[in-house]
C-alpha positions in Angstrom: 0.3 -0.4 0.1 3.0 2.6 1.0 5.3 1.2 -1.5 7.0 3.7 -3.8 4.7 6.2 -2.3 6.5 9.8 -1.7 5.4 11.1 1.9 6.3 14.3 2.7 6.6 14.1 6.9 6.6 17.6 8.6 8.2 18.1 11.8 7.6 20.8 14.0 8.9 22.2 17.4 6.9 19.9 20.1 8.1 17.6 22.6 6.8 14.9 20.6 9.2 15.4 17.8 11.2 12.5 18.8 7.8 10.2 18.0 8.2 11.1 14.1 11.8 9.2 14.0 9.3 6.0 14.5 7.1 7.5 11.9 9.9 7.9 9.3 11.5 4.7 10.2 8.2 2.7 9.9 7.1 4.5 6.5 10.7 3.7 5.0 10.3 -0.1 6.2 6.9 0.0 4.5 8.5 1.0 1.4 7.7 4.4 1.0 9.7 7.1 0.0 9.9 9.7 2.8 10.9 13.4 2.4 11.4 15.2 5.9 10.8 18.8 6.1 11.8 20.2 9.7 10.7 23.7 11.0 13.6 25.6 12.9 11.7 24.9 16.5 12.2 21.2 15.6 15.7 21.5 15.2 15.8 22.5 19.1 14.5 19.1 19.7 16.0 16.4 17.4 18.5 16.7 14.5 18.0 16.1 10.7 20.9 13.6 10.9 18.5 11.1 12.5 16.3 11.5 9.8 18.5 11.7 6.8 20.1 8.4 8.3 16.7 6.5 8.3 15.3 7.7 5.1 18.2 7.9 3.1 17.3 11.3 1.9 18.4 14.9 2.7 16.2 16.8 5.1 14.7 20.2 4.2 15.2 22.8 7.1 15.4 26.0 5.2 13.3 27.6 2.6 16.6 28.8 0.8 18.4 25.7 1.2 20.6 24.6 -1.9 19.7 21.4 -3.1 21.0 19.7 -6.4 17.5 17.5 -6.9 15.3 20.4 -5.7 16.4 23.4 -6.5 12.9 24.9 -5.8 12.2 22.9 -2.9 8.7 24.0 -1.8 7.4 23.5 -5.4 9.2 20.2 -5.8 8.1 18.4 -2.6 4.8 19.9 -3.2 4.2 18.2 -6.6 6.1 15.0 -6.0 4.1 14.4 -2.8 1.4 11.6 -2.9 0.3 12.8 0.8 2.0 15.6 3.0 2.0 14.5 7.1 2.7 16.9 9.6 3.5 15.0 12.9 3.3 16.5 15.5 1.8 19.6 14.4 1.9 22.5 16.7 -0.5 25.2 17.5 1.8 27.8 15.5 1.6 25.6 12.4 -1.8 25.0 12.7 -2.5 28.7 12.8 -0.2 29.6 10.2 -1.6 27.2 7.7 -5.4 28.2 8.4 -4.2 31.7 7.7 -3.0 30.8 4.1 0.8 32.0 5.3 3.9 30.8 3.8 6.6 31.8 6.0 8.7 28.8 5.9 9.1 25.7 4.3 6.9 23.5 5.8 4.0 26.1 5.6 5.0 27.0 1.9 4.8 23.4 0.7 1.4 22.6 1.9 0.1 26.2 0.6 1.6 24.9 -2.8 0.3 21.3 -3.2 -2.6 19.5 -4.6 -1.8 16.8 -2.4 -3.9 15.6 0.4 -2.7 17.0 3.8 -2.9 14.8 7.4 -2.4 17.1 10.5 -2.0 15.5 13.6 -2.3 18.1 16.9 0.3 17.7 19.4 0.6 20.1 22.3 -0.4 21.1 25.9 -4.2 20.9 26.7 -4.7 24.4 27.5 -3.4 25.3 23.8 -5.5 22.6 21.8 -8.9 23.3 23.8 -8.2 27.1 23.2 -10.9 28.4 21.4 -8.9 30.1 18.8 -6.8 26.7 18.2 -10.2 25.0 17.6 -11.4 27.4 15.1 -8.2 27.1 13.3 -8.8 23.2 13.0 -12.5 23.7 12.4 -11.3 25.9 9.2 -8.7 23.4 7.9 -11.4 20.6 8.3 -13.7 22.7 6.3 -11.0 22.9 3.6 -10.3 19.0 3.5 -7.3 18.7 5.8 -7.8 15.5 7.6 -7.2 15.9 11.7 -5.9 13.0 13.3 -7.5 13.7 17.2 -4.4 13.7 19.5 -5.2 11.2 22.4 -5.1 11.8 26.4 -2.5 10.9 28.5 0.3 12.2 30.4 1.8 15.4 29.4 5.3 16.9 29.3 4.5 19.3 31.6 3.6 16.1 34.0 -0.2 17.1 34.2 -2.8 14.5 32.4 -5.2 15.7 29.5 -5.5 15.5 25.7 -2.9 16.7 23.5 -0.5 13.7 23.2 0.8 12.6 19.4 -1.2 9.6 18.4 0.6 6.3 18.3 2.7 5.7 15.3 0.1 2.9 14.0 -2.7 5.3 14.3 -1.0 7.8 12.1 0.0 5.4 9.6 -3.6 3.8 9.6 -4.9 7.7 8.5 -2.2 7.9 5.6 -3.2 4.4 4.2 -6.8 5.6 4.6 -6.2 8.7 2.4 -4.0 6.9 0.1 -6.4 4.4 -0.6 -9.7 6.7 -1.0 -9.9 5.7 -4.6 -9.4 2.2 -4.4 -11.1 -0.8 -6.0 -13.8 -0.7 -3.1 -14.2 2.9 -3.0 -17.8 3.7 -1.2 -18.4 0.2 -0.8 -19.9 -0.9 2.9 -18.2 -3.6 4.2 -18.9 -5.0 7.6 -16.2 -7.4 9.2 -16.4 -9.4 12.6 -13.3 -10.3 14.5 -12.2 -12.3 17.5 -13.6 -15.0 19.6 -17.1 -14.2 21.2 -17.5 -14.7 25.2 -20.5 -16.8 26.7 -20.6 -16.0 30.4 -20.9 -18.6 32.9 -20.9 -16.2 36.2 -19.6 -12.8 36.4 -16.3 -13.6 36.3 -15.8 -16.7 34.0 -16.9 -17.5 30.4 -16.4 -19.7 27.7 -14.3 -18.8 24.9 -11.8 -19.7 22.3 -8.1 -18.8 21.3 -9.0 -16.3 18.2 -6.9 -13.0 18.5 -8.7 -11.3 15.9 -5.5 -10.4 14.0 -7.1 -12.1 10.9 -10.5 -9.8 11.2 -8.5 -6.6 12.0 -6.4 -7.1 8.7 -9.2 -7.3 6.6 -10.6 -4.5 8.2 -7.7 -2.6 7.5 -7.1 -3.4 3.9 -10.6 -2.7 3.1 -10.4 0.8 4.4 -7.5 0.9 2.5 -9.0 0.6 -0.7 -11.8 3.3 -0.2 -14.0 1.0 1.8 -16.7 2.2 4.5 -15.7 -0.2 7.3 -17.7 -1.6 10.2 -15.8 -3.9 12.2 -17.9 -5.7 15.0 -15.3 -7.0 17.5 -15.3 -8.7 20.8 -12.6 -7.7 23.4 -8.9 -8.2 21.9 -5.6 -6.6 22.7 -5.3 -5.2 19.5 -5.6 -1.2 18.8 -8.5 0.0 17.4 -8.0 1.0 13.8 -7.9 4.5 12.6 -10.9 5.3 10.3 -13.1 2.5 10.9 -16.1 2.5 12.7 -15.6 0.0 15.7 -18.4 -1.6 17.6 -17.2 -4.1 20.7 -19.8 -7.0 21.7 -19.0 -9.9 23.8 -21.5 -12.7 23.2 -22.8 -14.5 20.0 -26.1 -13.1 20.4 -24.8 -9.5 21.2 -23.0 -10.0 17.9 -25.9 -11.4 15.7 -28.1 -8.2 16.7 -25.2 -5.7 15.7 -24.4 -7.6 12.6 -28.1 -7.4 11.2 -28.1 -3.8 11.8 -24.5 -3.2 10.5 -25.8 -5.4 7.1 -29.0 -3.5 6.6 -27.1 -1.5 3.8 -23.9 -3.5 3.2 -22.4 -4.7 0.3 -20.3 -7.5 1.9 -19.9 -9.0 5.3 -17.0 -11.3 6.1 -17.3 -13.4 9.2 -13.8 -13.7 10.7 -14.7 -14.1 14.2 -14.9 -17.3 15.7 -18.2 -17.8 17.2 -18.7 -19.9 19.9 -21.3 -22.7 18.8 -22.5 -23.2 22.2 -23.4 -20.9 25.2 -24.5 -21.7 29.1 -28.4 -22.0 29.0 -28.4 -20.1 32.1 -25.7 -17.5 33.8 -25.4 -17.3 37.3 -25.6 -14.0 38.7 -23.0 -14.6 41.6 -19.7 -16.2 41.1 -19.9 -20.3 41.3 -17.8 -21.1 44.4 -15.6 -24.0 44.0 -17.5 -27.3 45.7 -15.9 -30.8 46.6 -17.3 -32.3 43.1 -17.3 -31.3 39.7 -19.4 -28.5 37.8 -21.9 -29.4 35.1 -23.1 -26.9 32.5 -26.0 -27.2 30.4 -25.3 -25.7 27.3 -27.1 -24.4 24.0 -26.6 -23.7 20.4 -25.8 -20.1 19.7 -27.3 -18.4 16.6 -25.6 -19.2 13.6 -25.1 -15.7 12.2 -23.9 -15.8 9.1 -26.8 -18.4 7.9 -29.5 -16.3 9.5 -28.6 -13.1 8.7 -30.1 -12.0 5.1 -29.3 -9.8 2.2 -28.2 -9.1 -1.2 -24.8 -8.5 0.0 -22.0 -10.9 -0.5 -21.4 -13.2 2.3 -17.8 -14.7 3.0 -17.3 -17.0 5.9 -14.4 -18.5 7.5 -13.7 -22.4 8.3 -11.0 -22.9 11.0 -10.5 -26.3 11.0 -8.3 -29.3 12.7 -9.0 -32.1 10.3 -10.5 -32.7 7.0 -10.0 -29.2 5.9 -11.7 -28.7 2.3 -14.2 -31.2 3.0 -15.5 -29.2 6.2 -15.3 -26.1 4.5 -17.3 -27.4 1.4 -20.1 -28.2 3.4 -20.1 -25.2 5.4 -20.0 -23.0 2.2 -23.1 -24.6 0.7 -25.0 -25.1 4.3 -24.4 -21.7 5.3 -25.3 -20.5 1.7 -21.9 -18.2 1.4 -20.6 -16.8 -2.0 -16.8 -17.8 -0.7 -15.2 -19.5 2.4 -11.8 -19.0 3.5 -10.6 -22.4 5.1 -7.2 -22.6 7.3 -5.9 -25.7 9.4 -5.5 -24.2 12.7 -3.3 -27.0 13.8 -0.6 -26.2 10.6 2.7 -24.3 11.6 2.1 -20.6 11.5 -1.6 -20.8 10.7 -3.1 -20.8 13.9 -4.9 -18.4 16.7 -2.7 -15.8 17.7 -0.2 -16.0 14.9 0.9 -13.3 12.4 0.7 -15.6 9.4 -2.1 -17.3 7.8 -2.2 -20.4 5.5 -5.6 -20.2 3.6 -7.7 -22.0 0.8 -10.1 -19.7 -0.6 -13.0 -21.6 -2.1 -16.1 -20.1 -4.3 -19.6 -21.4 -4.8 -18.8 -21.8 -8.1 -16.2 -24.5 -7.0 -12.9 -22.7 -8.0 -10.7 -22.7 -5.2 -7.0 -21.3 -4.8 -4.7 -22.4 -2.1 -2.3 -19.5 -0.9 1.3 -19.8 0.6 1.9 -19.4 3.9 1.8 -15.1 4.3 1.1 -12.3 6.7 -2.6 -11.7 7.8 -2.1 -8.4 6.1 -1.1 -10.3 2.6 -4.2 -12.6 3.0 -6.2 -9.8 3.5 -5.2 -8.0 0.5 -5.7 -11.4 -1.6 -8.9 -11.6 -0.1 -9.8 -8.0 -1.1 -8.7 -8.7 -4.7 -11.4 -11.6 -4.9 -14.3 -9.4 -3.1 -13.3 -6.4 -5.5 -14.2 -8.6 -8.3 -17.3 -10.5 -6.7 -19.2 -7.4 -5.8 -20.0 -6.3 -9.6 -21.3 -9.8 -10.2 -23.3 -9.9 -7.4 -25.2 -7.0 -8.4 
């Protein structure tokens, strides 16, 4: 997604400037061509050499800096940029851009570009909440700038409040979403489920499974990065909520069904990557069950078969996590649940089980076609799946 994309990273004079090193590093590792512009104030916090070492490109710090590659830097960088990202963005740079000023290299580049601009504010809480700053941010939003809301936490001043630079993953997520707005799933409404449901036994115990949610989250992000409007319905996981994705958290199979029904009312695609429990306790104890001398017997009842019961004209794609007879069991589910496609994986296979970052799957369509993918990252699997989804949507309609 980021390979060969030119990203101009603007860094301003805030204490969070050091975090921009990780942003530049992660973008470069993802194959992006990162061009850094630093304001004079940013130079007080970190040196250009750090970014030059990471990106392999010269850092621009001065409006009139001599550069053999780009003689008129603000014009050249503004023209080659696929996206401009300012992180951290101080109240000062936000104010100057809102007023259309071009008094330094970064502001000048923003004024000259036709590329999308992403701004990630980072400053003391009082400065961020000041009505002037909020008016400037609102003005930029109206003009089409993307604003990443700052996170809350402990500030450099020692206090606690909103104004911290978000994690690198959030910022990169916003970049990917921005770059993918014209992708093959532009405007499509896609619902993805993720994680393993939790069926309560009592207030402290539940029946669950080993699903980490990683596959579902990777699918949601891949769909987002191709321009889709994504709703992620997830159980509690250890994963960060993806940027730019409407996320609803549920616990039980019944809760998931209710949310899926509402979310798919106008959906184009439903991808049921969640590991939904097949059974749930018939009754849930109101108090913690104490350990007795004997064993504990639970009466279980079937949970709703969500993907079978949800009706609509949308594409229905299911997952079959199996431990034996992979293809036979997957094909049986494909037919019995009325799916358009099923993604089958043997969870006992090395690198393909719950909690791993990789997966080895077979894609089986209702027309009988099947494609076995080699072991690859879950994000790569998600991309392959989105390739198929893009081709299938038109046929479904």
